[in-house]
NUVOLO-151555 format. One record per residue (C-alpha): residue number from 1; residue in one letter; x, y, z. Coordinates in steps of 0.001 Angstrom, whole numbers, plus 500000, padded with zeros to 6 digits. Example, Ala and Ser with C-alpha at 12.3 -4.5 7.8 and 13.67 -1.06 7.14 Angstrom:
! NUVOLO-151555
<1 'a' <512300 495500 507800>> <2 's' <513670 498940 507140>> 
//
This chain:
! NUVOLO-151555
<1 'x' <709072 070672 329875>> <2 'x' <708673 067049 329275>> <3 'x' <704968 066879 329120>> <4 'x' <704776 070230 326618>> <5 'x' <707392 068632 324669>> <6 'x' <705229 065524 324078>> <7 'x' <701916 067152 323445>> <8 'x' <703755 069170 320577>> <9 'x' <704812 065514 319198>> <10 'x' <701651 063985 320388>> <11 'x' <701172 062635 316665>> <12 'x' <704839 061197 316339>> <13 'x' <703983 059136 319758>> <14 'x' <701031 058039 318679>> <15 'x' <702541 056832 314960>> <16 'x' <705803 055149 316928>> <17 'x' <703239 053568 319637>> <18 'x' <701127 051897 316675>> <19 'x' <703412 050590 315085>> <20 'x' <706016 049249 317878>> <21 'x' <702260 047705 319124>> <22 'x' <701716 045544 315705>> <23 'x' <704857 043688 316235>> <24 'x' <704483 043329 319927>> <25 'x' <700597 042761 320240>> <26 'x' <699438 039910 317809>> <27 'x' <695338 039821 318296>> <28 'x' <693623 036447 317878>> <29 'x' <692351 036764 314356>> <30 'x' <689203 034643 316236>> <31 'x' <687739 038386 316980>> <32 'x' <689678 040311 315116>> <33 'x' <687750 043274 312975>> <34 'x' <689968 042362 309902>> <35 'x' <688105 038227 309902>> <36 'x' <684534 040133 310562>> <37 'x' <684871 042297 307103>> <38 'x' <686606 038986 305308>> <39 'x' <683451 037103 306093>> <40 'x' <681240 039798 305373>> <41 'x' <682260 040293 301660>> <42 'x' <682969 036238 301283>> <43 'x' <679907 035839 301936>> <44 'x' <678595 038539 299405>> <45 'x' <680114 037017 296770>> <46 'x' <679249 033939 297478>> <47 'x' <675687 035567 297046>> <48 'x' <676157 038023 294423>> <49 'x' <678150 035754 291450>> <50 'x' <676332 033610 289917>> <51 'x' <677304 031569 286731>> <52 'x' <673928 032769 284617>> <53 'x' <675501 037158 285278>> <54 'x' <676705 038085 282226>> <55 'x' <680579 039982 282375>> <56 'x' <678538 043454 282695>> <57 'x' <676456 041884 285770>> <58 'x' <679852 040491 287270>> <59 'x' <681800 043619 286554>> <60 'x' <679130 045865 288356>> <61 'x' <678123 043910 291500>> <62 'x' <682041 043530 291616>> <63 'x' <682118 047588 292226>> <64 'x' <679457 047165 294491>> <65 'x' <680041 044964 296527>> <66 'x' <683404 046247 297092>> <67 'x' <682998 049836 297196>> <68 'x' <679799 049769 299804>> <69 'x' <681118 047384 302286>> <70 'x' <684152 049461 302201>> <71 'x' <682737 053131 302455>> <72 'x' <680321 051908 304917>> <73 'x' <683206 051277 307301>> <74 'x' <685308 054027 306869>> <75 'x' <682336 056944 307467>> <76 'x' <681040 055085 310382>> <77 'x' <684478 055131 311989>> <78 'x' <684888 058786 310766>> <79 'x' <681716 059812 312280>> <80 'x' <682814 058335 315581>> <81 'x' <686061 060339 315340>> <82 'x' <683604 063291 315832>> <83 'x' <681939 062367 319237>> <84 'x' <685785 060708 320461>> <85 'x' <687655 062277 323299>> <86 'x' <690667 061978 321797>> <87 'x' <690635 061621 317680>> <88 'x' <694247 061613 316814>> <89 'x' <694698 058150 319333>> <90 'x' <691319 056557 317554>> <91 'x' <693392 057095 314574>> <92 'x' <696223 055359 315701>> <93 'x' <694200 052491 316877>> <94 'x' <693258 051843 313140>> <95 'x' <696178 052229 311995>> <96 'x' <697443 049518 314507>> <97 'x' <694373 047278 313711>> <98 'x' <695295 047843 309637>> <99 'x' <699329 046659 310290>> <100 'x' <699356 043416 309649>> <101 'x' <702961 041937 310335>> <102 'x' <701716 037966 310511>> <103 'x' <703212 036935 308086>> <104 'x' <706891 036782 308657>> <105 'x' <706179 034712 311772>> <106 'x' <704711 032170 309446>> <107 'x' <707602 032431 307109>> <108 'x' <710007 031369 309881>> <109 'x' <707685 028444 311151>> <110 'x' <708150 027082 306952>> <111 'x' <711666 027615 306574>> <112 'x' <711838 025782 310074>> <113 'x' <709870 022598 308759>> <114 'x' <711736 022789 305629>> <115 'x' <715057 022643 307515>> <116 'x' <713610 019604 309680>> <117 'x' <712104 018082 305995>> <118 'x' <708548 018303 306829>> <119 'x' <707569 019611 303362>> <120 'x' <703862 018671 304186>> <121 'x' <703219 020441 306714>> <122 'x' <704930 023561 305401>> <123 'x' <702508 023476 301953>> <124 'x' <699688 023319 304477>> <125 'x' <701416 026619 306445>> <126 'x' <702118 028184 302814>> <127 'x' <698280 027624 301904>> <128 'x' <697190 030028 304938>> <129 'x' <699171 033042 303678>> <130 'x' <698880 032366 299886>> <131 'x' <695844 031783 297619>> <132 'x' <697428 029844 294887>> <133 'x' <697382 026185 294534>> <134 'x' <700068 024760 296823>> <135 'x' <699810 021043 297418>> <136 'x' <702119 020329 294401>> <137 'x' <705039 022353 294728>> <138 'x' <708145 021948 294963>> <139 'x' <710856 022626 297979>> <140 'x' <712434 025222 295671>> <141 'x' <708438 026493 294967>> <142 'x' <707551 026476 298310>> <143 'x' <710324 028826 298873>> <144 'x' <709332 030710 295758>> <145 'x' <705917 031003 297084>> <146 'x' <706990 032236 300640>> <147 'x' <709411 034943 299586>> <148 'x' <707357 036103 297021>> <149 'x' <704328 036159 299671>> <150 'x' <706565 037776 302468>> <151 'x' <707803 040708 299814>> <152 'x' <704141 042028 298472>> <153 'x' <702339 041113 301856>> <154 'x' <704516 042802 304061>> <155 'x' <705032 045929 301464>> <156 'x' <701325 046421 300883>> <157 'x' <700260 045703 304514>> <158 'x' <702441 047188 306866>> <159 'x' <704844 049829 304214>> <160 'x' <702001 051568 301978>> <161 'x' <699280 051095 305011>> <162 'x' <701852 053735 306822>> <163 'x' <702707 055664 303968>> <164 'x' <698647 056249 303451>> <165 'x' <698204 057329 306983>> <166 'x' <701375 059656 307020>> <167 'x' <699929 061250 303703>> <168 'x' <696267 060960 304087>> <169 'x' <695637 060044 307695>> <170 'x' <693898 056782 308972>> <171 'x' <691122 057020 307104>> <172 'x' <692549 055985 303571>> <173 'x' <695002 053591 305009>> <174 'x' <691626 051732 306311>> <175 'x' <689589 052145 302967>> <176 'x' <692637 050658 301245>> <177 'x' <693345 048167 303839>> <178 'x' <689482 046906 303527>> <179 'x' <690193 046878 299768>> <180 'x' <692884 044601 299993>> <181 'x' <690645 042407 302311>> <182 'x' <687791 042280 299763>> <183 'x' <690693 041046 297137>> <184 'x' <691964 038615 299029>> <185 'x' <688849 037008 300289>> <186 'x' <687434 036975 296889>> <187 'x' <690462 035290 295327>> <188 'x' <690230 031819 297689>> <189 'x' <686859 031416 295845>> <190 'x' <687247 032849 292481>> <191 'x' <689428 032848 289601>> <192 'x' <692140 035739 289554>> <193 'x' <691130 036891 286281>> <194 'x' <687058 036614 286800>> <195 'x' <685090 040142 286029>> <196 'x' <683521 040089 289463>> <197 'x' <686942 041124 291186>> <198 'x' <688088 043756 288014>> <199 'x' <686568 046426 290045>> <200 'x' <688603 046267 293487>> <201 'x' <691695 045060 291596>> <202 'x' <691225 048233 289017>> <203 'x' <691185 050503 292225>> <204 'x' <694187 048767 294631>> <205 'x' <696140 049255 291295>> <206 'x' <695604 053171 290961>> <207 'x' <695759 053646 294889>> <208 'x' <699175 052188 294996>> <209 'x' <700323 052704 291564>> <210 'x' <702522 056013 293169>> <211 'x' <703442 054993 296489>> <212 'x' <704668 051768 295394>> <213 'x' <707364 052864 293078>> <214 'x' <708274 056062 295710>> <215 'x' <708585 053227 298090>> <216 'x' <710847 050882 295708>> <217 'x' <712732 054065 294644>> <218 'x' <713399 054834 297894>> <219 'x' <714715 051213 299028>> <220 'x' <716720 050766 295924>> <221 'x' <719070 053673 296984>> <222 'x' <720135 051319 300226>> <223 'x' <720471 048361 298244>> <224 'x' <721291 047341 294494>> <225 'x' <719710 050199 292789>> <226 'x' <722069 049381 289699>> <227 'x' <720375 045676 289539>> <228 'x' <717254 046771 290641>> <229 'x' <716621 049479 287660>> <230 'x' <717742 046603 285252>> <231 'x' <715356 043900 286947>> <232 'x' <712561 046857 286861>> <233 'x' <713405 047321 283032>> <234 'x' <713323 043975 281922>> <235 'x' <711265 041841 283739>> <236 'x' <708429 044125 286231>> <237 'x' <707444 045885 283090>> <238 'x' <706113 042508 281569>> <239 'x' <704744 041039 284775>> <240 'x' <701315 040567 285007>> <241 'x' <700390 043344 288061>> <242 'x' <703263 046077 287204>> <243 'x' <703059 046761 290961>> <244 'x' <703734 043561 292241>> <245 'x' <706164 043479 289709>> <246 'x' <707944 046295 290748>> <247 'x' <708116 044662 294545>> <248 'x' <709681 041507 293587>> <249 'x' <712262 042894 291746>> <250 'x' <713319 044912 294847>> <251 'x' <713920 041552 296340>> <252 'x' <715052 039292 293299>> <253 'x' <717511 041853 293057>> <254 'x' <718370 042384 297157>> <255 'x' <718559 038752 297262>> <256 'x' <719937 037757 294744>> <257 'x' <718045 035162 293759>> <258 'x' <714909 034598 290849>> <259 'x' <711941 035096 292260>> <260 'x' <707653 034806 290533>> <261 'x' <706994 032409 287937>> <262 'x' <704405 030690 286904>> <263 'x' <701626 029646 289467>> <264 'x' <698562 027474 290008>> <265 'x' <694920 029270 290881>> <266 'x' <692072 026545 291069>> <267 'x' <693869 024059 289259>> <268 'x' <694286 026256 286427>> <269 'x' <697609 027324 285564>> <270 'x' <699040 030890 285245>> <271 'x' <701892 031899 283140>> <272 'x' <703923 034743 284736>> <273 'x' <707131 035886 283882>> <274 'x' <710566 034846 286588>> <275 'x' <712251 037953 287880>> <276 'x' <715918 037845 287959>> <277 'x' <718648 035435 286319>> <278 'x' <720525 034371 289624>> <279 'x' <719829 031014 291033>> <280 'x' <716841 029733 292487>> <281 'x' <715840 030277 296273>> <282 'x' <717427 028258 299580>> <283 'x' <715642 027680 302155>> <284 'x' <718854 029991 304218>> <285 'x' <716629 032975 301860>> <286 'x' <713851 033701 303595>> <287 'x' <716711 034114 306843>> <288 'x' <718088 036752 304606>> <289 'x' <714650 037488 303324>> <290 'x' <713413 038191 307169>> <291 'x' <716774 040163 307906>> <292 'x' <716079 042562 305170>> <293 'x' <712665 043530 306583>> <294 'x' <713881 043887 309294>> <295 'x' <716467 046525 308509>> <296 'x' <714389 048215 305952>> <297 'x' <711356 048462 308749>> <298 'x' <714191 050250 311486>> <299 'x' <715382 052769 308077>> <300 'x' <712153 054005 307745>> <301 'x' <710697 054532 311275>> <302 'x' <714366 056347 311118>> <303 'x' <713680 058313 307890>> <304 'x' <709614 058923 309124>> <305 'x' <711515 060684 312675>> <306 'x' <713381 062833 310743>> <307 'x' <710896 064031 308252>> <308 'x' <708648 064790 311110>> <309 'x' <710757 066498 312850>> <310 'x' <712368 068666 310043>> <311 'x' <708383 069635 309268>> <312 'x' <707855 070503 312323>> <313 'x' <711004 072445 313124>> <314 'x' <710132 074103 309425>> 
//
């Protein structure tokens, strides 16, 4: 009887195992497939991007540079699933490799270093998870950057991956993940407004437009709904990337702190709106953020299981 039940709910079992393994089995970056793909796209940009190229050439080469590697990997793995003995488990492995949870561990270490007065070490660690310049950041700036990065990366590299997996299977989740890796690898060597990055940024924006709003509205119901709506109306809509603005608005309202603001990329200042009218964040707010993310994680896992059983009963 138990075996029959497990077979009937195999998809749910695979999903739960993939999510739990994402937190308990941290693969080293030395042999993680994401690292290989990042190196490929980074070297591709170094070879393709030239100062002599026109804006149109940059946009065209950027579109090809993000689409061709992504489609190649997705189609290759899709073909492999047909010769796999257990295609559902193969999809679960893809989900596991797409989920990224290392941002929380690094945020804990940054908070610990700041508590010990080691601001220089905190800046160096922060530089490994953000693409902005960190050398001139104050302590408040380090905390803000940590909270912004933790919010944006957790939502994109965990929750949106799960939403895409549940809606359309592992290959849409994989395609979205690979596009994120393209964007991140190119941000380290190019200006965020470089025309070479226009295509990948536009594709990511369109893909996540609806899922982000769905996620934020659901989470706002469990947090400070009125304040989140106020921040979405008065701040998020004026953020450079409105999708990112929605994410930061949720966490700013939930933590009752001010987030975002101007930042430097490759020694060039980029003005951006500050979200929230509350106090500046402190080191303790990183711990509050981690607790909030933990409660959100269990809420989403419970909600997913309930919806899964409801759909199967119907």
